[in-house]
C-alpha positions in Angstrom: 78.9 134.1 141.5 78.9 130.6 142.9 77.6 129.6 139.3 80.1 131.4 137.5 82.9 130.4 139.4 82.0 126.7 138.9 81.7 127.2 135.4 85.2 128.5 135.1 86.3 125.3 137.2 84.4 123.0 134.8 85.9 125.2 131.7 89.2 124.7 133.2 88.8 120.9 134.1 87.8 120.5 130.4 90.8 122.4 129.2 93.0 120.3 131.4 91.3 116.9 130.4 91.5 118.0 126.9 95.4 118.8 127.1 96.0 115.6 128.9 94.0 113.9 126.1 95.9 115.4 123.3 99.3 114.8 125.4 98.5 111.0 125.6 97.7 110.8 122.1 100.8 112.4 120.8 102.9 109.9 123.4 100.6 106.8 121.9 102.2 104.5 119.5 102.4 105.9 115.9 100.2 104.3 113.0 102.5 102.3 110.9 102.0 102.1 107.2 104.6 99.9 105.3 104.4 100.2 101.6 106.3 97.3 99.5 107.2 97.6 95.8 108.0 94.6 94.0 111.1 94.6 91.6 111.2 98.2 91.3 114.3 99.9 89.7 116.6 102.3 91.4 116.3 104.4 88.1 112.3 104.1 88.0 111.5 106.9 90.7 111.3 110.6 89.6 113.7 111.9 92.2 116.4 109.6 90.3 115.2 110.2 86.7 113.5 112.4 84.6 112.2 110.0 82.3 109.7 108.3 84.8 106.9 110.4 86.3 106.2 109.6 90.1 104.7 112.5 91.2 103.1 111.1 94.3 106.1 109.4 95.7 108.2 112.2 94.9 106.0 114.4 97.0 106.2 111.9 99.6 109.8 111.4 99.9 110.3 115.4 99.5 108.0 115.6 102.7 109.8 112.9 104.6 113.4 111.4 104.6 115.2 109.7 101.8 117.4 106.6 102.4 119.9 106.7 99.8 122.3 104.1 101.5 119.5 101.4 102.0 119.9 97.8 101.4 117.4 95.2 100.6 117.7 91.4 99.3 118.2 90.6 95.4 115.1 88.6 95.3 111.7 88.5 96.8 111.4 85.9 99.5 114.5 86.8 101.3 113.8 90.5 101.5 110.2 89.7 102.7 111.7 87.4 105.2 113.9 89.5 106.8 111.5 92.5 106.9 109.1 90.6 109.1 111.6 88.7 111.0 114.6 91.0 111.4 116.9 88.0 110.8 119.3 87.0 108.2 118.2 84.4 105.5 121.1 82.4 107.0 119.0 82.2 110.3 115.9 81.1 108.8 116.8 78.4 106.3 115.9 80.8 103.1 119.6 81.1 101.8 118.8 80.0 98.5 116.4 81.3 96.1 112.7 82.2 96.7 109.9 80.1 97.8 108.4 78.1 94.8 104.7 78.4 94.9 104.7 74.3 96.0 107.9 74.2 97.7 109.6 74.8 100.9 107.4 75.3 104.1 108.0 78.8 104.6 109.5 81.5 107.3 109.9 79.0 110.4 107.1 79.1 112.8 109.2 79.9 115.8 110.5 83.2 114.5 107.8 85.8 115.4 106.9 88.4 112.8 106.7 92.2 113.3 103.2 91.6 113.1 103.1 89.2 116.0 105.0 91.6 118.1 102.9 94.5 117.4 99.6 92.5 118.2 101.4 92.0 121.3 101.8 96.0 121.9 98.3 96.3 121.3 98.1 97.2 117.3 95.4 95.9 115.0 97.6 94.6 112.1 96.5 94.1 108.5 97.9 92.7 105.5 97.2 93.6 101.6 99.0 92.1 98.5 101.7 89.8 97.9 102.9 87.3 100.9 105.6 85.0 99.4 107.4 83.4 102.6 105.1 80.5 103.0 102.0 78.4 102.1 102.6 74.9 102.4 100.0 74.6 105.1 97.7 76.8 106.7 100.1 77.8 109.5 102.5 79.5 107.5 99.8 81.8 106.1 99.6 85.7 107.1 96.4 85.3 109.3 98.6 82.7 111.2 101.5 84.9 111.3 100.2 88.0 113.2 97.9 89.7 110.7 94.4 90.2 112.0 93.2 90.2 108.1 94.5 89.6 104.6 93.8 90.3 101.3 95.9 89.0 98.4 97.7 86.2 97.0 100.5 83.7 98.9 102.9 82.9 96.1 105.1 84.9 93.8 103.7 85.4 90.8 100.7 85.9 89.3 98.5 87.5 86.3 97.2 91.0 87.4 93.5 90.5 86.3 92.7 86.7 86.7 94.7 86.1 90.0 96.1 83.0 88.2 99.8 81.6 88.7 101.3 78.5 87.4 99.8 76.8 90.1 96.2 77.8 89.4 94.1 80.3 91.0 95.7 82.3 94.0 93.9 85.0 95.8 92.7 84.9 99.2 90.4 86.6 101.9 92.0 85.8 105.3 92.1 81.9 104.6 89.7 81.4 101.9 90.0 81.9 98.3 88.1 84.8 97.1 87.0 85.4 93.5 85.0 88.8 93.8 87.9 90.7 92.2 88.5 88.9 89.2 89.3 91.0 86.0 89.8 94.0 88.2 93.7 95.3 88.2 95.5 94.4 91.3 96.8 98.1 92.0 93.2 99.1 92.2 91.9 96.4 94.2 94.8 96.4 96.9 94.7 100.3 97.0 90.8 100.0 97.5 91.4 97.7 100.6 93.9 99.6 102.2 91.9 102.8 101.8 89.2 101.0 103.5 91.1 99.6 106.5 92.3 103.1 107.3 88.6 104.9 106.9 87.3 102.0 109.2 90.2 102.0 111.9 89.6 103.4 115.4 92.4 106.1 115.8 92.2 105.1 119.6 94.3 101.9 118.6 97.5 101.6 116.6 97.3 100.5 113.4 100.0 98.4 111.7 99.2 98.0 107.7 101.5 96.2 105.4 100.7 97.1 101.8 102.9 94.5 99.5 102.0 95.7 95.9 102.3 93.4 93.1 103.6 96.2 91.1 105.9 96.1 89.1 106.7 92.3 89.1 106.0 91.0 85.7 104.0 90.1 83.8 103.8 93.2 82.2 100.4 94.4 82.5 98.7 97.7 82.8 95.6 99.4 81.9 96.7 101.4 78.1 95.9 104.7 79.7 98.6 104.7 81.9 101.1 104.1 79.0 99.8 107.1 77.1 102.6 109.6 78.4 105.3 107.1 77.5 104.6 106.9 73.8 107.9 108.1 72.9 109.5 105.2 74.5 110.4 102.8 71.7 111.1 99.7 73.8 107.7 98.0 74.5 108.9 96.3 77.6 109.8 99.6 79.0 106.9 101.6 77.9 104.6 98.9 79.6 106.7 99.0 82.6 106.6 102.9 83.0 102.8 102.8 83.1 102.8 100.4 85.7 104.8 102.5 87.7 102.4 105.3 86.8 99.6 103.0 88.0 101.3 102.2 91.3 102.2 105.7 91.9 98.5 106.9 91.5 97.2 104.1 93.8 99.7 105.5 96.6 98.4 108.9 95.8 94.8 107.7 96.6 96.2 106.0 99.4 97.6 109.1 100.9 94.6 111.2 100.4 92.6 108.9 102.4 95.2 108.6 105.0 95.4 112.4 105.3 91.6 112.8 105.5 91.5 110.3 108.3 91.9 111.1 112.2 95.0 108.7 111.7 97.4 111.1 110.1 98.8 113.1 112.8 100.2 110.2 114.5 101.3 108.2 111.2 104.5 106.7 110.0 104.7 105.7 106.4 107.6 103.6 104.9 108.3 102.9 101.4 110.7 100.3 100.1 111.3 98.1 97.2 111.9 94.4 97.6 114.9 94.4 95.2 116.4 95.7 92.1 114.5 96.2 88.9 114.6 93.2 86.6 116.2 94.7 83.7 114.9 91.9 81.1 111.3 93.2 81.8 111.8 97.0 81.3 113.2 98.2 84.7 116.3 100.3 85.0 118.8 100.6 88.0 121.2 102.8 86.3 123.4 104.1 87.0 124.1 101.0 89.7 125.5 97.6 88.3 123.3 94.8 87.4 119.7 94.3 89.1 117.4 91.8 90.3 119.2 88.5 91.4 122.5 90.2 91.6 124.6 90.9 94.8 125.9 93.8 92.8 124.4 97.2 94.0 121.5 97.3 91.3 120.1 94.2 93.1 120.4 95.1 96.5 120.6 99.0 96.8 116.7 99.6 97.1 114.4 102.6 96.9 113.4 103.6 100.3 111.9 106.5 102.1 109.9 107.5 105.5 107.1 110.1 105.5 104.6 111.7 107.6 104.4 113.9 110.6 106.5 111.7 112.9 109.6 112.5 110.6 108.6 116.0 110.1 111.6 117.8 112.1 113.7 116.0 109.3 111.7 116.5 106.3 113.5 117.1 103.2 116.6 115.1 104.5 118.7 112.9 102.2 120.0 110.3 104.5 123.3 108.4 103.7 123.4 106.2 106.9 124.0 102.4 106.3 120.2 100.8 106.8 119.1 97.1 105.8 115.6 95.8 105.6 116.0 93.6 108.5 116.5 97.1 110.7 112.9 97.7 110.3 111.8 95.1 113.0 113.5 96.5 115.9 113.3 100.0 114.6 109.2 99.8 114.5 109.0 97.8 117.8 111.2 100.7 119.7 108.4 103.4 118.3 105.7 101.0 119.3 107.2 100.7 122.9 107.2 96.8 122.3 109.8 94.2 123.9 112.2 92.6 121.6 114.4 91.3 124.6 114.3 87.8 123.8 114.5 88.1 120.2 117.9 87.0 118.3 117.7 90.0 115.6 120.1 90.8 113.0 118.5 94.1 112.5 119.2 97.4 114.5 117.2 100.0 115.9 118.2 102.8 113.1 115.3 105.9 114.2 118.0 108.1 115.4 119.8 107.6 112.2 116.9 107.9 110.1 116.3 111.6 111.9 120.0 112.4 111.4 120.6 112.9 115.0 123.0 110.0 115.4 125.2 107.6 112.8 123.9 104.1 112.2 124.8 101.7 114.5 125.1 99.5 111.4 128.5 98.9 110.2 128.1 95.7 108.2 125.5 94.0 106.2 125.6 90.2 105.5 123.9 90.1 102.1 123.9 86.3 102.2 125.9 83.1 102.1 124.2 80.3 100.0 125.2 76.8 100.5 124.0 75.7 97.3 127.4 75.6 95.6 127.5 74.3 92.0 131.0 75.8 91.6 134.1 73.3 91.1 136.9 75.9 91.2 139.3 76.0 94.3 138.6 78.0 96.9 141.6 81.0 97.2 141.4 81.0 101.2 141.3 78.2 103.8 139.3 80.9 106.0 136.0 80.7 104.1 135.2 78.8 101.0 135.3 81.6 98.5 133.5 79.2 96.0 130.5 79.6 97.9 128.1 82.2 96.5 128.0 85.2 99.2 128.3 88.8 99.4 129.3 90.9 102.7 129.4 94.6 103.0 132.0 95.7 105.9 132.3 99.5 106.3 133.0 100.9 102.9 134.0 97.8 101.1 132.1 94.8 99.8 133.1 91.4 98.7 131.5 88.9 96.5 132.4 85.3 96.5 131.3 82.0 94.2 130.1 80.9 91.2 129.2 84.3 89.6 132.9 84.7 89.2 133.4 81.0 87.3 134.1 82.3 83.9 136.6 84.2 84.9 138.4 81.6 86.8 138.5 83.6 90.0 136.5 83.1 93.3 136.0 86.5 94.5 135.8 90.4 93.9 136.5 93.5 96.3 135.0 97.1 95.8 135.1 100.1 97.8 131.4 100.9 97.6 132.0 104.4 99.3 134.3 105.8 96.3 133.1 103.7 93.7 129.2 102.6 94.3 128.7 101.8 90.5 131.5 98.9 91.1 133.2 99.8 87.7 136.8 99.6 89.7 137.5 96.1 91.0 140.2 96.2 93.8 143.5 94.2 93.6 142.9 91.6 96.4 146.9 91.0 96.8 147.1 95.0 97.5 144.1 94.9 100.0 145.2 91.7 101.3 144.4 92.9 104.9 140.5 93.8 104.1 140.2 90.8 102.3 141.5 88.5 105.1 139.2 90.8 107.3 136.1 90.1 105.2 136.6 86.3 105.0 137.1 86.1 108.7 133.6 87.8 108.9 132.1 85.5 106.4 133.5 82.6 108.3 131.7 83.7 111.3 128.4 84.3 110.0 128.7 81.0 108.2 129.4 79.5 111.7 125.7 80.7 112.7 123.8 79.7 109.8 120.9 76.9 110.0 120.6 74.1 107.4 118.8 75.4 104.2 115.2 74.5 104.0 114.4 71.3 101.7 113.5 72.1 98.2 111.4 69.1 98.1 107.7 69.9 96.9 104.4 69.4 98.3 101.4 67.3 96.6 99.1 70.4 96.3 99.4 74.0 96.9 96.5 74.9 98.9 95.6 71.5 100.1 95.0 73.1 103.5 91.8 74.6 102.3 90.1 71.5 103.3 91.0 71.9 106.6 91.2 75.8 106.8 
């Protein structure tokens, strides 16, 4: 009897320990997989169009929450810098253009990245793909900015097979050039690397994987088998671009299969985002939004985005229209990780409850940018803010655009009600809405007063001279 009683006690203890372990696991920081596409058009995902097939992305979005009022920046570097720092580009000196391959230093070193902060919270951090926020010295590269490992390229543009850019070969494993993948399509290389990271990761340690695909940025390159379903498309650029989307979708599907088969899946959040609107000159479509990459019209900045995974299962299938910006990921992910951002001056908001549909978004305003590099010779229409400066601001339902983009019309600003007119087909009369214009110019003036100087555009002697020291 005593032996049987002891066996029951041991069994109960085992069950209690198992329950405690499961409870601890469920309350542990989530594994975070952030997938960033490049130049991905708003009208180029299956749930926005019937002309492009993305079965894997569609399924992920249907199983999660689609973010349909989600904003990024109109070009590469600004979005990536705001994603990783949680700061507007006016606060990092990256207000003008992109980082050229041999140009400015990069995201300032005194601004910690989300990878830096997650490491403080016990995460293992990995990056795969395109960096494009600094390479002028080794201190600006991924493994010096919070990532334990890095496989990918540092600049903004390169061949999908040869790994060459206008500045020569650009492909790295951590801090050394890496040539073993030459000749292979980058989607396959990046997907396999991400799969290996997931398969090799110990699930008891939280994981942050930042997978920044090269796709679907130019040059237009894809294995020919991916374009076969699109042979009816007469525009060859569009046909190849559609094939590139298909290749990326397939790669992400493989990654998700690996993730779901792993011990990580039950405590994982997956985020998908584009970095900016599609480049219409190379086959992308942002219909029905106006314009595309490089523009502060909606086609350049309203991005494809969704979250999926067990952490959002309670909200699965929702289409979310809360105002969310790419800078919001920093504080949101830190909240989920249980980390501290008390001493960080962030421009992003924690939007987790808004994503789940339990609260309204805390965000009411987005500063899209104020670019001090002004070549407009028109006169300002306001003394509050120089309306000849290229800038854009969303405030509530309204958006104002100022600057040289309007030079041909001899007018320095435009006003739209984005809630009523998301396609920006009806410009509002500034006189009729003078109170709105006044309020928005005051906000632009305020934001401009907080801006730091733009980084120098001076080029460095050699893109990878630091390799000699590395």
